[in-house]
N, C-alpha and C positions, 0 to 999 in steps of 0.2 A: 378437319384432317384433310390432308392432300394425298391422293394416290397417284403416283407417276407410273404410267404404263410405258416402259422403256422397251422399244421394239426395233429390231433391225429391219430396214427396208423403208424406202420413200416412194412417193408417186404410186400409191395404191389405186386400184380400180375405184370408180365412183361408188359402187355398191358398198365397198368396205368403208369408205369415208362416211357415207350416209348412215350406214348401220351403226358404226362407232359413235358418231355425233348424236344420233337419235337418243341413245341411252345415256351418254355422258351429260347431255344438256338437261335430262330429267332429274339429275341429282341436285340436292339443295346446295346452297352456297357454302355451308359448313362441311361439306363432303365433296371435294372436287376430284375429278378424274381427268388427268392431263396426259396427253400422248406426247412422248418424246421420241421422235423417229431418229434412228441411227443409220447413216448412209452405209450401204454395202460397199466394201472396197472393190475397186476394179479387179476383175478376174480375167485371166487368160487361160488357155487350155493347158498350159504347163504349170499353172499355179498350184501350190500345195494347199488343199482345202483346210488342213489344220492351221496353217499360218493365217489364212483368211479369217477363220473362226477366232483366232487369238486377237487379230486386229479389231474385229467387231467387239470382242469382249473388253478390250482396253477402252474403247469408246463408250461402251455401256457402263463400265465401272466409273468412268470419269463423270457420268451424268447422275450418279447416285449422291444424294446429300449425305453428309457424315452422320446424321442422326436418324437415318431412315432404317426401318425394318425392311429387309430385302428378301423377296420371295422369287425363286426361280421357277419358271413354268417349264416342265420337262416331263416327258412320257413316263419316266421312272419314279416320279414323285408320288405323294399321297393324294388319293382322290377324296373329294368331299361331296357329300350330298348337299343340296341347296341349303337345307336348314343348318348344316355344319358350317357352311360358308357364312351364313348370317351370324352365327356365334363368333366366328373368326373376325368378321367385320366389327362386331360390337367390341371385342377385345382390342382390336387395332385402334378403334376410336377412343377407348378408355386409356390406352397405354402409349400411344404414339401420335406424333403430329404429322409424320410422313411415312408412307409405305411405298416401296419401289417394287414393281412387278417386272421381271425380266423375261422377254420373249426373244429368243435367238432367231437367226436366219435359217435358210434352208438346210444348213449343216449342223444346226443346233447351237447350244450355248458353250462357251469356252469353259475350260476347267477352272479358270480363275473366277468366273462368274458363279459357278456352282459352289466353289469354296467360300465365296463371299456371302452367299445366301444363308439366311437364318433358317430357311425352310424351303422345301421343294414341293410344288403343287402340280398334280397332273389333272388336266381338264377331262381326259378320257384315255382309255386304253387304245382308242382309234388314233391313227395318224391324221392330224388336222392340217390343212394348209395354213401357213403362218399368217396370211392376211385375215383368214376367218377367225383366228384366235383373238384378234383385237375386238371383233364384234361380240364373240362369245363372252369374253371377259367383261366387257362393258355391260352387256345385258345381265350377266350374273351378279355383278356388283350392284346394279340397279335393283335386281330382284331381291338380293340379300337386304339391301336398305329398305325396300318396301315391306319385307317381312318384319323387320325391327320396328317399323312405323305402323304396323298393322294395317297397311294399305291393301286394298283388294286386288292388286296386280297379281300376286301369287296365290294360287289355290292348291290346297292339298286334298 
């Protein structure tokens, strides 16, 4: 199965790239985590933030494969414990060949992205910086996989 992490923003700090890559490379070849970065539109001080979010959303929607399960990451979504995520990952592997996780930019996800999503997932009730979300998602996907494999990485 392929998981596409579709995230707004390019040219992340080195620690973001390193953290994301560390966990993505640990996954086996039959469960890939691929980062698809969506460029943020140019902004000027008079730009309507709503229009910028719409533009980002259009680009994100274009990156989703037609057969993909779509999950929007949003603070108003459902939270999962780690063991719940492992169950979700198992279900995704059994029922889908592609999952797309959508991470918006500084102003969030477009309404069109939220409507396209089959599910909305909240990582935390805390506000997280968008670059950090990439690292947290990659680590949690790896952790969920390790639970399913009975690998000792996760301890309860």
